[in-house]
Each structure stands twice: as structure tokens, then as C-alpha cells.
C-alpha positions, 0 to 999 in steps of 0.5 A: 263500818259499812255501806246502807245494804235495801230494807234492813239494817247497815250492812256492816263489814266487820261483825258488830259483835266481835268488835264489840264483845272482844275489839277483833275485827272480823270481816264478814263482808268484802274480800277480806271475808273471803279467807274467814268463810273459807274457814267456817265464819259465815253472815249470822242468822240472828243479824246480818252485823254478825258473825255464827261465833258471836253464837256457836262459838261462846264458851271460848270466847266468853272462857263460860256458858252464860253470863250476866248483862243487862239486856233488852226483851222483847217480844212480839207475836200476831193476834188471833193466830190460832183462829187465822190459821184455821179460817186460811189456806196451809199455804197462805199462813206460810207466806204470812210469817215469812213477811211477819219474821222480815217486817221485825227483824229489820226492825229489831236489826236497824237497832243492833237488837238479834232475834234469836227465837223465832216461836211460831207465830212469835218473834223473840229480841235480844238487845245489848249484847252481842253487839252493846249500846247504851241506848239499848232501852232505846233501841228496843222501844224504837224497832218494836214502835217500827216493826208495829207500823210496818206490820200494819200492812199486813193481811191473812186471805183466809179461804173464801177470798176475802181478806184480814188485816194482822193485828200484832202485840208487842211486850217489852220488859228491862235489865239483867238476864241469863246470856249464852251456851244453855243444855250440854249435849242438845246446846241453843244460845239464847237468854234465859230469866225474870226480865225473859218470862215478864216481856213475853207475859207482857207480850202475851197480855198486850192488845193490838197495835199494843206496845206493852213496857214496864215501868224500868222502859218506860223511865228510859223514854218517859221525857218522848211517852210523855202521856202514856196510858200506864196500868195494872195487868195481872199476869200468868206466873206473876205472883204480883200485878205489874205496873205496864205502860201502853205506848202505839206507833 
């Protein structure tokens, strides 16, 4: 599919999403990509191995504004970001956020996930769409552990010049989600549903350095993490307590 790109995912010659979804070869790199670029086909912001048709032409490609697919959802955010913002200069926090986004993105892209949203100090990622992978649950967990390792080097520079280590919390859930275009005039490509909500709430409950995964996620990685700690969490907006497992990089 292409050659390696330093620090990121394999640089694919063809759009992995178009090939996975439709078996249509859309060049995104190399000489054959030039006429497509002239026609407006660009590399996607969500994953450098996708083209923008995967997000901007969703209804045309899928013949529906939304589809329900099995996917794994990952949320990651910086712990204590508000306090760090108050104690740091804005330019330094902007630089820190850029580094955080980059670390998370590379870890996700290398495992064929997409970075669907950057939400303040948080990252919202989707695995198994539009690039299909039968092992998407395992890839999401590996991506989470990788981004935790990458983010261990991050430090915030406080206003007085002192440095403070940055910690990250991650939540992952898997199941059927609705993916597609949301809205009429202001359309947005994203995923919605209970799976997304639960992953986001788990991320909020994660301690610094933790990757919290639901039982359905843990079932796919149990052999790799046989001694993971199980606990029950009362999550905001979720009626019943949720059992989750704590994984660490």
C-alpha cells in the first residue's frame, strides 16, 4: 500500500477507507493522485491514509446519512487541564495541546483508527470505520497504551518557569454505533449513541495514566492482560454502575 512515514502510520498510496468500504482504488499519494487532487480529493484530516471523500461525501458513498456499524470508541484527555491553564501562559498551553494531539493522533493512526474530534483537551477516536479491521478492539487498546507511553514525556511549563508532568486518562467501549452526517445545514461527520457516551464517561473516571475499558472490550484482550484490575464505577448520566478494567502502559 505504500512506504513508511517517520513517526506516523504507513503512508498508503490508496485511500484505505475507499478501498475498505467500496473496493474503489482512490490514489492519495504519488503521480496517480495528481488528477484526483485537481478534482478536489485531498488527504483527510482524520487519518493521513484516508481521502476527504470518506468524510465529506458520506451520503453519496453510503446512500444514507447514517449507518450502524460495530466500532470501538476511544476518548483521551489531559488530567487537571483547567488548573494547568490557570498556572501557565496561553502560548505554552497551546504548544502543549499541539504535542498532546500529535502523540494521540500518531498512536491512533498507526492502528487504522481516525481522530474524529479534538475537543479542547480531549481526543475522540473511532476504530473500524471507515477502515475495517476485524481486530479493531485490540487495536484501540494498543493505541491507548501507546498514546499513554508517548504522553509520558509531556510537561507543562508553569508561569514561574517550573515544569509539571502531564498525565492522561483514557476510556474505551465497543459496540454498535451510528456513524454518518449529523445535522442539516451544518453537517458534521461523527459517531453517536450509548457506546460513545459510555466511553466518554469512562474517560472522565480514569485516573492519571489509566486506560479504563468496559467488559466487552476486556473480553477481546483478556489473554494479553490476565491480571487487569476490575472495579465498578458510578458514572454521571449512566443509570447503572459500570464494571470496567484498568489497564496501564
